[in-house]
N, C-alpha and C positions, 0 to 999 in steps of 0.2 A: 092634440094639445089638451083637450078636455080629459082624455084618458090619463095623461101624465099628471095633471092637477089632481084628478080623482085618486090616483095611486099614491101621490105624495100626501094627500089629506089622510088617507087610510093609515099610512105609515106614522104620521104625527099622532094620530089618534091612538095607535097601538102603543107608542112610546109614552103617551100621557097616562095610559092605564096600567103600564108595566109595574110601577112601584106599588100600586094597589094590589096587584096580583102576587107580587113578592111578599107583601105584608100579610096576605091571607095564608101563605104557605108556612104555617106555624108548626113548631115541634110540640107535640102533646104527650105529656107523661101521665099515664093513668096510675091511680093508686087505690089502696084499700086500707081502712082502719079497722082493726080487730082488737078485742079485749084479751088480755093475758089470762092463760089458764082457763079458757072458756070453750075450748074445742072449736074455735073459729067464729064465735059470736061477734057480729059486726057492731060498729058504733056510728051512729048518725050525729049530725050537728057538730062535727069536729072542724074547727077553723084551721085551715092549712095555708100558710104563707111562706114566701121565700124572699125576705127583705133584701138579701144580697143581690137578687136578680131584678133589675128595674123593668125588664121586659115580661115579667110574670105577674099576673093579677091574682089577688087573694081568691080563695075558693073554700068550699066546705064539703064534707062528706054527706051523701044523700041517705035515704032510708035504708040502703043496702051497704052503707059504709064506703061507697065508691066516691072518689073525687078525681078531678081532672085539672092538671096544671098546664097552661098554655104558655109557651115561650115564643116571643116574636123574633128573637135574634139567636138564641142558643140552639144548637143542633145535636143530633144523636152523637153520643160519645163524649160530650162535654161533662165535666165534673161540677156538680152544683153543691154549694155549701150553704149553711144557715137556714135550713128548713125549720119551721115552727109549726107544731100541732097543739092546739089548745081546746080543752073542753072543761067546763067547771067540774071540779071534783075528781079530775083524772090527770095523769101525767104519763109522759112517754117512757116506755120501758126499754125498747131497743134504741138507746141513745146514740149508738154509733151512726145512725142515719142522720141525726141532727148535728152530731159532733164532727164526724169524719166526712160527711157528704155522701153523694151517690152519683152514679153515672147515668145520664139521660139515655133512655132506651124506649123504643116503641114496641118491644117484644115482651118485656117482663113488667109486671105490676109492682109498683113501689108499695111495700108493706110496712105500715106503721102499727106498732103494738102499744096499747095503752092499758093502764090499770087504775083502779080507784086509789086515790092518794091515801085514804084511810087504811086500805089493805097493805099498801106498800110500807107504811109506817109501822103497822102491827108486825109484819114479817121482819122488818129491819130490827126491831127491838128483840124479837124472838131469836133471830140468828146472832145478834150481839151477845145475848145471854149464853147461848150455846157455845159460841166462840170463847167467851171469857171462861166458862167452866172447863172447856177442853184445854185451854192454855195454862190455866192454874193447875189442873190435874197433871199436865205434862211437867210443869215445874216441880210439883210435889213428888212425882215419881222419880225425877232426876235427883232431887235432893235426898230422897230416901235411899237410893242406891249409893250416892256419894257418902252419906253419913254412915251407912253400914260398912262400906269399904274402908273408910277412914278409921272407924272404931275397931275393925279387924286388922288394922295395919296393912291393908292391901294397897293403899296409896299413901304417899307422903303428904306432909302439910302443905308445901308449895303447890303440889299437884291438886290437892283438895281445894285450896284457895282459888286456883286458876279456874277449875271447872265450875265452882260455885259462882264466881263472877260471870262466867259465860252463861250459866243458867239464868241469872238475874237479868243480864242484858237481853237474853232471848225473850223473857217475859215482858220486859220494857218495850222491846220492838213490837211485840205482839199487840200491846195496848195502843201503840202508835198507828197500827194498820187495821185494827179490829173493826173500826167503823166503816172503812173502805170495803172490807170483805162483806160485812153485813149489808151494805148498800148494794153490792153486786149480787149477793145471794137472793136478796128480796126481789130482784128483777129477773130471775131465771124463769123463763117461760116453758112450762112443761109441754106445751103444744108443739114446740119445735122438735122435729123428728131426726135431726142430725145426731150422729153417734156421740159427739162430745157432750152435747146438752143432755142426752139420755144418761150418760155416765155421771155427769155432774148432779143431775136430779137424783140418781140412785145413791150417791154418796151423801147428799143432803138428807134424804129420807132415812138413811142409816145412821145419821148423826156423826158421820165421818168427817169432822171438820178439818182434820189434818190433810186428808186426801183432797177435799174440796178446795182448800186454800192453795194447795200445790197446783191444782188444775187452773184456777183463776190466775195465779201468778205466772203460769206458763213455764215453770221450771220446778224440778223436784227440790224440795227443801230438806236438807239433812238437819235433824234436830241435834241439840247438844248431847242428849242421851245417846243417840246413835253414834255421834262423833267420839264420845267418851268410851263407849263400848268397843268401838273399832280400835281406838288408840290403846286402851288397856289390854286388848288381846294381842296387839303387836308388841307393845312395850310393857310387859308385866313387871311389877316391882319384885326384885329378887331379895334374897336374904341380905339385909344391910351389912352384915359382918361376915366377910369371907375368911375362913380359917384355913391356913396351910398346914401340912403335916410337919411334925417336929423333926429336926435333924440333930441327932445326938442328944445332948442335954439342952440345946438352945432351941427356943421356939422362934419361928420366923414371924416378925411383926408384919402387920398389914396396913395399907393406907386406904382401905376400901370403906371405911366407916361413913364417909360423906359421898360415896360414889353415886348412890341412887338419887339423892337430892340434887347433886350436880347435874346428872343427866336430865332430870326434870327441868331444872333451870335452863339448861342448854336448849331444850325443846321449845320452851316458851321465852325466847330471848327478848321479845317485845316487852314483857312485863318484868323479867328478872335478869336483864343483861348485866347490870352492874354486879349483882350477886354472883352470877356465873363467872364473871371475869375474876372476882376476888377468890371465890372458893375453888374455881377451876385451876387457877395458878398455884394455889397451895397444894391441891391434889396432884397436879402434874409434877411439882417439885418433890413431893413426898415419894411418888412412884419412881422418879429418877434417882432419888437418894437410895431407895431400897434396891433398885436395880444395881447400883454400884456396890452396895453392901453385900448383896447376894453373890455378885460376880467375884468379889474378893474372897468369899467363903467357898467358892467353887460350886455354888448351887445354880447351875446354868439355866435350867428350866424356869425356876422362879425369877432369875435375873431377866431372862428374855421376856417373860410375862409382864413384868412391871416396867421394863423399858418400853414395851409395846403400848402399854396403857398410858405412860407418860407422853409418848409420841402422839397418840391419838388425841389426847387432851390438848396438847400444845397446838396441834393442827386445827382443832376447833377454835382455840383462842386466836389463832393466826388470822381467821376470817373476820374478826371484830376489829374495826378501824381503831387505830391508836395503840394497839397492843403489839409490841415488837418481840417476837419469840422465835424468829427464824434461826438465830444462832443456836438456840437450845434445840431446835428440831435437827439441825445439822449435827450437833454433838451426839444426840441420842442415836441418830442413824449410824454414826461411826461406831458407837458402842455395840449396836446390833450386828454390824458387819464384821467386827473383830471377834 
């Protein structure tokens, strides 16, 4: 009987102390605070808190920059958000830790990188000036090419106006994002050894702002100048007046005087759709008329050529909502088949 009572007493005693044992089994996340671009120099006296986790008490980094966060309820693998690291005159550089959170682990050390606020502000202003200079230079280079091509009649007025507007919009967008890029560049830590950071640091040191912006944005950015160069190489402006050989004493009239402008308008339908609809209809009608005229004269090649041009123009007009030209398309196809 005494043994039974003694065994029961021991069991109750164990149950009484079990919660205390569980409470002592905490998840501990070790971390370290280092200074940016210092080759691993540690920072002491940094206050580290996790306000979003009620089971984690505030702590601070010691003389070696090491800190320890103890969690009473969270376990390995849990994602923790809302970490704050504060030290007078400093700010966190790798903000993804505080913004995106991190996964609790007892294997890896949580690394917080900080930098003097004054240095960050200085670098931010420097990169802003470099970005502004680069973007203005890009705009000037684009406009120089456009002005030269327009002066040399290499591009038409609608095409010039379109690309000029694109260049202005590109510069405006650059100013809208310039401060964000400067903010990101000022926080690039040269001590990071990953390939992407090394490449970004290399571009920044070479003042390659275009390449650096493309890396930070995560996607290649085609400049207006590149887009214009590609477009003009694919669609070069041809002689605006196409002359056909004379037949006997009669010269064959041509309807191609507006053709190049119309093709430009068709290419940029968002800006010039109404102009294209008006001019395109006139051009198609002229080509169809010439096709009939040439066919009556027996000039089969010229007739087929202009019927084909009329057909293509009507087919382009046909894709614009509200323009009914299917009957004209059918008639021209009949002319080409006969």
